[in-house]
Every structure is written in C-alpha cells, then in structure tokens.
N, C-alpha and C positions, 0 to 999 in steps of 0.2 A: 560173387563178388571177387574179382582177380586181386591178389594182394599186391601192395606196393607198386600202384601203377598211378602217379602223380598226373594231375591235370591243372593248368594254370587258369583260374578264373578271377582274375583280379588278385587273388591270393592263391596260394599253391593249395591244390586240394589233393588229399591223399586218402588211400583206403585203409591204412593202419595206424592204427594208432600206435602203444607200445605200450632192477634187482640188487639189491645192493650186496656187498660183500660183508654183511653184519648178520651173524647168525643169532637168532633168538630161540629160546626154548619153548617148543609149542605149548609145554605144560604150563607156562606162565600165562597163556591166553585165557580169557575168561571161559569157565566152563558152559558147554552149550546146555539148554535145557533139556530135561529128560525126554527121551524120544517119545513121540506120541503113540498112544496104543492103537492098535489096528482094531477098528470096529468089529463087533461080533459078527455082523452079517458078512463082512469081508473074509474073516477067519473061516466062517463056516461054508462059505460059497466055494464052488470048485473053481479051479484056476482058470479054466477056459471062459469063465465069466468075466474075467478081468478084461476091460476093452483094449488094454495095451497089446494083450495076446492075439487079439484079432488082428490088428494092424500089424504086429510082426509077422504073421502069416502072409498078409497081403504085400508087404514090402519085400519077402522072401521070393515072390514070383517076379519075372522081368517085367519092369514096370517103366513107364516113360518119366521125364522130370515133371511133366504136369499132373501125371496121375498120383506120384509120390507126394508132391506138394499138397494136392487135394486131399489125399488119405490122411496126411498129418493134421492139416487144417480142421478136417472133421473131427479128428480125435481131440484137438484143441477145444473144439465146442463141446464135445462130449464131457470133458473132464471139468470145464468151467460149469456146466450144467448141473454136476453133481454136487451133493452136500460136500462141504470143503474136507472134513476129515476122511470121507470115503475116497475122494480122488487122490489125497495124500497117500492114504494106505495103499491104494493100487500102484501109484507111482513108486512108492518103497518097495513093494513086493516084487515088482519087475527088476528095478534096479538091484536089489539083494540078490537076485537070481543070478546075476553075472550074465544074463543074455543081452544080446545087442543085434542090429541089422544096420549095415549101410543104407543109405537112402539115395544115393547118387545126387543129393543136393550139395550145394556150398554151405559155408559158414557166413551167413549174410547178416550184417548188423543193421538195424534200423535206427533212426533218432531215437534217443532214450535208452539204447544199449540192449534191447531185446533183439531176438533174432527173427528173420523173416525166412531163413531157410536154414535146414539143420542137416550136417553130414551124416549123423547117425541116428538112431531111435533114442538112444540114452542122452544125447545131446538136446533132442527136443524135449524129453520128459524133465531134465535139469533146467531148461529154459522155462518150461511151462509151470514148474513149481513155484517159480519167483512170483508168478501173477496170481497163483491159486492161494498160497499161503507163504509170505515172506519169512516168517520166522522159522517155519519148517524147512524152507529153502536154504536159510542160512545154516541151520543145523546139519542138514544133508550135506552142504557144501564143505563143512569142516570134515566129515566123514570121508567125502570123496578125496579131499586134500591129504588125507592119511593113507592112500592107496597108490600104486602105481597103475592108473587106468590109462586115460590118453591126454595128450596136451589139450585137446579141444574140451574135454570134460573138465580139466583142471581150470581153463580160462573161464568156464561158465561157472564152476564153483567159486573161484575168486570173486567174480561178479556179485555172486548171491550173498557172500559173506559180506563184501564191501558195501552193498546195498543197505544192508540192515545193522551192522555194527560200525559204531562210529568212535569207540574208545581208542586211546593211545596204545593199549595193549593190542586191540584187534588190528590196528594199523602196522604194528611190530609183526604180528601173526602173518598178515597178508603180505608184507615185504619178505619175510622168510621163506613163505610157501612159493612165491612168485620167483625169489632166487632159485629155489630148488627146481622148478619147471624150466628155467632157462639153463641151468647147468646139467640137465638130464642129456646124457650123450646122445641117446637114441632119438629123442625129440629134437635136439639141436642140430643133428645130421641131417634130418629132413623137416624143417619146421613147417608146421601146418598155420593155416589162417588163424587158427584160435591161438596158437602158440605166440604168433607175431602180435596178436591184439592183446595178449595179456600183458605185454609191456605198459599197457595203459594204466595199470594197477600202480606203477611207481609215480606217475603223475598224480593219481588220486590220492595216494598216501604222503604226497610230498617228501620223497626219498631222495633228498638231497646227497645223502651218504651214498647213493647209488653211482654217483658221478665216475669213479675210478672203473666200476665194473663197464658202464656205457663207454667210457673212452677206450677201454680194452676191445670192446666189440667194433667201434668204429674204426679201429686201427687193422682190422681184420680185411685188408683188400682183397683176399680170394674168397671172402664170402660177404657178397654184397648185400645179401638178405639181412644177415645179422647186422651188418655194419649200418644199413639203412634204419633198420628198426632201433638201433642203439641212438643214431643220430637224430631221429625223430622224436625220441624220449628226452635226450638230453636238451635239445632245442627248447621243448615245452617246460622242462624244469627251469631253464634259464629265463624263460619269459615270466614264470610264476615266483621265481626266488634268485634274481640277478645278484642281489648284493652277497648271497651265499655261495652260488655255484661260481660265478665268475673268478673270484679268488682261487678256487680249486682248478680252474682251467689255466690260470697264470703260472700256476705252480707246475703243471702237467707238461714237461717238456717233450715228453716222448709223443703225446697228441699233436704238439705245436709243430713237431719235426714231421709227423705223418700227414697231418690235415691242416696245414697252415692257415688257407683261405678260410675253411670251416670255423676255426677257432676264431679267426678275425671277425667273421660275420657274427659270432655269439657276441663278442664285445661291443659290436655295433647295436645290440639290442639294448645296452645300458640307457638307462634314463639319467642324462647328465644333470637333470633338475634335483636329483636325489643326491646329497652330499656324499652317502657312502658308496653309491655306484660310480659317482663322479671321481673319487679318489682311485677306486680300482683301475678305472679307464686310464687316468693321468699316469698312474705307475706303469700300466702296460705299454702305453704309448712311448713313455720316455725311458723305456728299458733299452740299454744298447743293444740287446739281442733281436730287437725288431728289425726284420728285413724289409726290403721293398715290396715284397709279395705280400707280407702281413699287412703294411700301411695302405697298399693300393685295394685290398680286399676289403678292409675297414672303410676307406674313405668311399668306396663304390655303392656301399648299401646304408651307410649311417644317415639318419636313425632307422634301424632295421625294425619295422613294424609288420612285416609280412606275417601271416598266419597260415599255418597248416590246418586245414578245416577237415575233420572226418566224422564219421559216426563211430562212436567208441564205447566200450563196454560200461565204463565208469564216469568218464570226463565229457564235457562239452567245451567248446572254444568259443569265445565271444569276439565279434569284429568290433573295431574301433570305428566311430564315427569319422566322417571326413572332416567335420571341425576339430574333433580332438587331435588329428593327425596334423591339421594345419597348425594349430597351437604349439603342438610338440615341435614342428618344425622351426617356427618362429622364435621359440625359447631355445631350442638347441643351437640355432644360428648365433644368437647373442654370446652363448658360451663359447663356441667355436671361434668367433671372431675375437674375443677376449684372449683367448689363448694364443691365436695367431699373433697379437700385439704383444705377448709377454716373452721377454727374452728367454726364460726358462724352457719355452717350447721350440726355440730356434732350429734344433735337430729335425723336427717334424713340421716345420712352419709351411713347407710346399704342400705337404698332405692337408693340412689344415685350411690353407687357401683353396684348393681343389673343393674340399667339402663345403667351403663357404659359398663358392659359386653354384655347386649343385643344389644346396638349399635354397638359395637366393631364387633359382630357376623354378623350384616348386612353389614357393610363396608368391612369385610373381605370376604363376599360371592359374588356370580356372581352379576351382574348388576341388579338392582331392576325393575321389570316390570313397566310400566307407571301405576300411581294410586294404586299400591299395597304395602300393608304393614299390617301385623297383630302382 
C-alpha cells in the first residue's frame, strides 16, 4: 500500500491514517499481567521445531512477493490451529531471540486494523498475536514499546495495547509512547508506512493536547510527509472535538500565517448549530486579523463535511447520509443569513452573502450523495 496517496471518491480517500507534547511517566500505566509461562512441551522441544524458524529459513532465500505472502499465510493458519498457549509461547520465543527477516512485502492495513501484508517476520508475529490472544498481545506490546526496535513494530504494539486497554491511564501511556515514536530522529528522518499510520493513535486516544505538536509538523514545508500526516490527524481531531481544538487553532498565529487556507477550512468544519462552536467561529470571523485569503477559503467549503476515509490501525470513519448533509445545509443557511443581516457582521457581510448563495445552490439541487460536498 503506497503511503499518502489521496484519491477523491466523493470524499477524499487516503491511505494513512495518523503525539502530544505531554510526557507521562510510563510507570503510572497499569501493570501488565504476569507473563505467560512457556508450556513444558515448548520448553523441552528443540528450537528447530518452532514453526516460525522454518518460515524464517524459507524467507531468507530469494522469494517472490507471492511466495512470501503464501508462506506467511501458511504460518498464520498453523499458529491459529495450535493450542493458544503453545502458539503464544512460540511467538514469544522467536521475538525474544531478536531475530528477524524482511519479507519484501508492504505494511498493508485491512478494514478493522489488521494487516494483509507484513514488511518483516516480526511484524507478522505481532499482528498474528492479536488474533490468537489479545491479552498476551497487549502485554507483549508494552514490552516492545520499552525497546528501540522499529517504527513498524511500535505501530503494531501501539495498536495491540489500544485494542485491549481502554482506561485513562492506558490512553496516557499510548500518547506518550506515540510521542516517543514520532520524536525518534532515525524513524522521523525516513518514516515508514507503519510510522505514518501510528498517528492514528492520537485520534483513538482523543489527544486534543497534541494540537501544538501537529501544528509544528504541518508547518514543516520541507517535509511534506510529516506535514501531511500531521494535517490528516489534526483534521480528524477537529471533526471529533471541534469545540476544543478550534480555539487552539484560533490562538495558533504561526500556523495561521504558514497555512491560512488549511486553518480556515478547519473552522469551516464547525457546526454552527452548537452554541460553543458558533461562538468560536464568530470570534474567528470578526477578528480584525482575518485576511481575504482566510475568508475566501472559509466560504468556499463551509460547511466542510468532507471525510478522509482510510483503513486505520485503531479508528474508523463513518460517512454522513445525504439527508443529514442536506439538513445541515438548511440549518447552516439560516444562521449565515441571520449573520448577514446583523450589523455586527458588516465587515464580513460579503463573505456571508457568498456563503448564502453557495448553500442555496446546494439546497435547491438534487439530493446530496452520502459524504459528498465540495
């Protein structure tokens, strides 16, 4: 799956989903359950009997994409057919050995957050563990996240912990570990697909306080990969927490100067039917610092209900129905028209009238397809 390659399908479709500057002491996270004991038969069996070792040897030879995929799928079936504790023991034994082997495959995420391709054998095993024993997968994930392995392994470890652990302490731990992943200079210099997909943990954990970090990434115009991942994550945080995130953007003058159109389009995501969001947008529109660029970008997309749809490690995105979008348009139009008639909005009246015309065109047109508006 090539990263960061958007396609428009009535909404924008992207392939990456996507660390706050708040550091938490990992010792405050709940202690993982005691490591499972290796069954006696696994302890006494020769290492060569571990089915993972046989796959390692097969992958070491020159193999095609199809052959590598088939080999891993066969191992997947073998591990699923074993007694759970035995499969977990073999996986732990191999991962503890520190061995690994590239597969020549990608980091391919399927609906639901599991992988259909794995770049290394260790990534395959971390992915397989979640299906075999979720509790053991979360425990192992925490162990991986205390070592400097690879960004792809960390992404899967974060997913495994996030799937199983739902407490506030677990969320804080996930945010701190994801922050560490993003800040790793080696991983950041050459971000893998797993690295970029790990940004999704911020959306999963509702990490509103990550807004300053994401803003900093978005402003890195010489790093389009990091900027795009930061934007996608911020955009989804605005969708889920507009009343909390938009005030932070209103105060972020550096971001507004660097990416004025992007910021304006985030304010266009606000639902003016909600009093808190309405107040935030009013203040932003009437700020004397608003430029023509800001206002044009805002008017061009309000109400911005476009959705970036992707297969993510932890989260999913629901589309809105055409009926919901039409209702939003009608009610939003009423608010915009009221503002246009209010003398307090005289400085932005032209913008409001343009928005009113645009919304009237939407409402008078045929029903809006689900999730679609430009």
